[in-house]
N, C-alpha and C positions, 0 to 999 in steps of 0.2 A: 447508449454510450457517446459520453462528449467525446469530441476531438482530442487523441492523446492519451484516451486511457482505453486502458483492453479491459475486457471482462474474462476472469480467468478460473476457471471451474477443476475440480480434482484430475479431468482426462488432461488439462493442459500444463495444470499445476508444474511438473516437472521441465517440459520445454519452455515453457514463459518467465518462469522464474527460478528454479533451480541450475538449468543449464544456460541461460542468459548470463553472457557477460557484462561487467561493470556493475552499476547501481541500480536494483529495483526497489520501488517503493509499494508496498502492496495495504491496499484499503481495505478491510477486514467490516464489513456492514452486512444491513440485513434492512428490509424493508419496514417494519416496523420501528425503527430505532430513531428517536428523534435528532439525537446528536448527530449521529451518522446523515441525517439530512441536512443540518447545519455545517457540518465541512464539508461536505459534497464542491460546492464552487470552490473550495480553497485547494479541495486536489487537482479540479477540473484546474483551476486556475498557474500550480504550479506544473500539470503536467504541459502547459505551453510555455511557461515560463523555462522548465527545464529541458525543452524535447531536443532529442538528441544527447542529453548526458543523463538521462534521467528516466527509466523505464517504467510509468505509473500502470496499475493493474489495480483492479476491485475485485473481491473476493465475497460471493453472498455465503454467509455462516451459513445461513437455514439449508440451501441448497445443498453445502460443501462441508458438512460436517466435520466430515473425517478430517479434512484440513483444517479444521478451528480446533478439533481435539489433540493433533498429533501436535499444533504449536501454543496449546494450552492458552487460547484465549480465553479469555474469563469474562471480560467489559471492551464491548464497540462502542464506538468505534474505535479500534488499533490499527495502528500503522506502521509496518512490520517493517525491515530494509533489513535486505540482503545484497551482497556485494558477492560478484564472481560465484553463486549459487550457496552462500555463505551467510545464515541470521547475523547480522553485526549489532542492531538494535531496535528498539521499538518504542514506540510511543502510546499510551492508553489514555482514550479520550478526544473533547473536540478541543484542540489547542490553538491558540493565536497563529495565523499565516506568519510571522518572523520568527516564531519559536521553530516553525517547521523548517522554512528557507536557512536558519542558522544551523540546524540539525542537518540537512542536505548536503548544504557548503560545508562543513566539518569533515561528512563522509565521504565528499569527491575529494576533498584535500587530504584526505589521511591517507 
């Protein structure tokens, strides 16, 4: 995992996401997913840029299918945002970095 990005699993989901204070961005991905590989560097850059403001985690949907199905993940990459343990937003697909920055900024100021 890249610096500032934490790998979460079914076992660590509650502690790392649901019990986390503040904003958490979860990257739902899989090894075989081309668009997931395309957006990965952007996710890593955002983790560095928003260090201390946003917790950035990745969840492999193949290895943690129960979490993916709990949140009805139909397409990956899906970037889901939680604030103080509650789902507040999500983006599906490999979207441009400025779009993600705008989303994060608006969620941080909400």
